[in-house]
N, C-alpha and C positions, 0 to 999 in steps of 0.2 A: 495223896487229891489235893495238896497246898501244896503246890509247886514253889508259890513264893517265899512262903513259909519259911520250908529245906535253902532251895536255891542261896534264899539273906542271909542261912548262917551257916550253905559251905561255897557259896562262890555269885561274888554280894554281886561282881561284874554283867550276871547276869539274866538280875533282876527285869529291870524290865522287858526283858524279853519271857522272864518267865510265866508272865500273866496271859497270856497267847491259847497255853498248857495247861493250866494250869482248871482240874477239870470242877472244884470245890468253888472257881471266880466265877464261874459260868453254868450254877443251875439253870432253870427254868422251864416250862414245860419241856412237853412233848420230845425230847430228849431220845434215846436210839436204849428198843429196852436196852439192861444193863447187867454182867454177875461180876460183883466184886467181894473178894476170898480176903479174909486177913483170921491172924493167928489170936484167942484170947491171952499171948503173951507180947503181943505187938503195945513198942510201946505210944502204935501210936492209934491201939485201939479203940478209944471211947474217944477219938476222935476220927475214927471212922462209923461208928455207930451212929454220930452226935448228923455227916454226911449221907449214912443212910439218910435220914429224920427228915433233912432237909427235901434228898429225892423224892422224898413219897411224899414231902409236905407240897410239892412242886406239883403231884402228879400225878410222878415217875414212874413206869415200871425197870422198879432195881431188887433184882434174888442179892441177899446178907448170907454166902457163906464162911462159913465160923466156924474153926479148929482151934482145938486146947494143943496149947501150949506151941514154943521155939518161940522168935520173934520172926520182926518183917522179915523181907525176903525167904521166907521156912518153903517153899516150892523154884527158887532158880537152883536150878543143876551150877554142884558141885557148895552146896550147901550143908551142911547138919550130915555127913556124909553118904548123903543124895536118899536120904529115908522116906523122905513124905514122895519120890520117887517113884522109886523102891517097894510102898507099899500097895497104890496106884497101878505098876503094874502089874505088881502077886495079886487084884483082881479084878483083871483083868479076861 
């Protein structure tokens, strides 16, 4: 959610354009409904919670789904032996 922070650390040459797509830097009232998912084991979990608070404080409708364990990107295909995807498929 903070594209400026991660871009500064990983791709310093792209910092000027990272502000354009950084959700944290564009919080304002009347944004579309948002679904935000995060694992409790994500190193950015507390920062995600702060983002949710800021979005709600601005009057936005945002739903925060948390999942126990695993780290950032847990739902990406190919990560963690696809455990998240396989569990979801079994529930359908």
